[in-house]
C-alpha angles and dihedrals in degrees: 000000000000126000129211140177110214126195120204107208115201120226093253138017093244093048096129092048095047102032114147125222090254091051090048090057091048091047089055090050089048091055093046091049091052092047090054090051089050090054090054089047095240089115112048096188138346140180149132124288119218097215113171088223090058136308124267138165131248134195134184113219134193110190139168117276092248094049121105114223093202091053091049096050090045086068092063106118093225092053092045086057091053096250109136130327142240132249116202126211120185113221123218090214138357115206117189137180117281 
């Protein structure tokens, strides 16, 4: 198994303050997509980060050795719509609660 931290970077720093109705719908689909991946245990945890420089989202992933993290995150509905992008960070180890 491989582990990753992914960072979803919104298209602009004031995204949450200026989000459009279309982006709100995509953001809901984004959350639903991540929740489904959490149910299948590909995503271990996910959530928003309240960074003063601008919010973003993070997720901790544990995926099969032959899986491609970029291909997986490319399936996110919000990314498919061209709203924001992911950064991927391989983790040397992912320790979770027992």
